[in-house]
N, C-alpha and C positions, 0 to 999 in steps of 0.2 A: 476486568482483568485485561491487561495488554501484554502480548508477547510478540517480539519481533524476531524473525528468523531470516538469516541471510542465506539464500539458496534453498534447497530442499532437504536440509538435514533432519527435519522433523516431519516425515511423511505421514505420521499418524494423524495429523490435522486434516489430511485430505481424505481419510477413510470415512469419517462421519459425513453425513449429508452436507456437502460444501455449497455455500452460497457466496459467490465471489464477485468482486469488481476489480478492474485493473486501471491503473492510471498513476499520475503524479499529483498527490493531494498536498499542494504547497501552501494553501491558504485557508482552507476550510471555510470558504464563502458559503452562501446559502445553498448553492447547487451541490457542492461537496457534502455539506451536512445532510441534505435530503437524500443523496445517494447512499451515503454510509448508514444512515438511519434505516433506509429501506432494506439494505443488506442485513443489518443486525436483526430487524423485526422479522424478515422472511426466514432467516436461519432459526430464530427462536420458535416460530410457528412450526417449522419442519423438524424441530429438535436436532438441528444441524449445527454447523460451525460457520461463523461469519469470517470470510477471508478477504484480505486486501492485498493485491499483487501490485508491486511498484518497482521502480528502477532507481538505481543510484550509481553513477550520476544520471541526471535527466538525459534521455536519448538525444536531445538536441545538442547537448554538450559533446557528444561523440560524432553525430552525423553532420553537424554544422558548427564546428567549434568557433568559427568566426563571428557567430551571433552572440551578442552580450545578453544572455538570458538572465533575467533577474527573478528571484523567488521571494514570495511573501514571507515564508517561514522555512526553517531548516527541516530536513527529514525527522530529526529527533523531536523537534517541537511539534511537528505534525502528529507524530506518534503519541506524544503526551496529550495533545488536544483531543485526539480520537479516543483516548482512554476514558474520557468523560462521557463519550457518546454511547458506550456499551461495550460488551465483550466481543472482541474480534482478534483474529490472528493476522499479523502482517508478515508477508514474505517480500523481502527486498532482494532483487537480483542486481549484482554488480556488473555493469557493462564495461567492457574494455575496448579501446580502439583496436583496429586490425593489427597495428604494429606491436601491440602488447599481448597478443594471443599466442 
């Protein structure tokens, strides 16, 4: 099962024993796969909840907009790919440039 939450509107997911990773998983290469699988397995063993904390847009787009950062996959595609890897909850924080806060 895959559920994506933008912000912390569903804080119940944090109440169960959380096992989390943070980052931008734009390609699900072998390193991403191993990390996500470890989070899911650790959460299962602890009878907890696997969490993925990510940002949209990527922090580089805000902090260094002059850099032409290319992504392997879109956030939605990453979420769909991860659904095949096990049950986890995704939290996506929307980042705003200082001028829009």
